[in-house]
N, C-alpha and C positions, 0 to 999 in steps of 0.2 A: 411736357411742361414747356419747353422751349418752342416746340412746334405750335402749341396753343398760342403763344405770344406772337409768333410769325403770322398765324392765321388772322390775327387782329390788325395787322399792318396792311395798309392799302398801297398798291403800286411798289412793293418791295422787289428789289432785284438782287439776285445772288450770282456770283461768278464761281464756276467750278474749274480749277486748274490742276487738281490732283491727277497726275498721270495715270494712276491706277483706276480712277473713276471714268476717265475720258472714253475708253472703249465701251463702257457700259452706260454712258450718259442717257441713252434713250430709255433705260430702265428707271433711272432716277428722276428725270425731268417731269414726268406726269405726277410723281409724288410731291415734288416741290410746288408745281402749279396747283395741285389740289389744295395746298395750304396758302395760296395767294402769292407765291414767289415766282417771278419771271426769272428765267435762267439764261445766263450768258455762259457759253461753253466754247472758248477759243481752242484751236488745236494747239496742244502742248506736247512736246517730245519728252523733255526731262523736267524742266521748270521754266517759269517765267522770270525774266530778268527785270530789274527795276524799270527800265524804259518801256518794256512790254506792258507791265502793270499800269504804268502811268497813262497809257493809251486809253485805259478804261476809267480814268480818274473821274470821280463824281457820278459814275454810272451804276455803282453797286452798293448795296447796304450790308451784304454778308458775303463771306468767301469760304469755300472748302478748298484748301490748298495743300500742297506738299511742302517742299523746301524753297518755295518762291522767294524772291528778294524783296520782301516787304520791309523796306528800309524806313528810316525816319523821314526821308524825302517823300516816299510814297504816302505815309500816314498824314503828312502835312498837306499834301496836294490832292488827296483822294478822299475827301469827306463823303459820308453816305449820300447816295443819290436821292 
């Protein structure tokens, strides 16, 4: 259901920062791309801090994250791309 909705979105970007997915990102990226999502997959060791996430502000529409620092400041400054 959610995947079907993403399939209808043009030029959508997702950012993957969940550390447990990063080692297997090549397995997941083709699936996301199949449904019309471009993937941003920065190198993450444990989590992304607020300033790290803000470097991608406005460049993503969806995220798969761990315990990254998605603060009020991030949400205010990082509207969907």
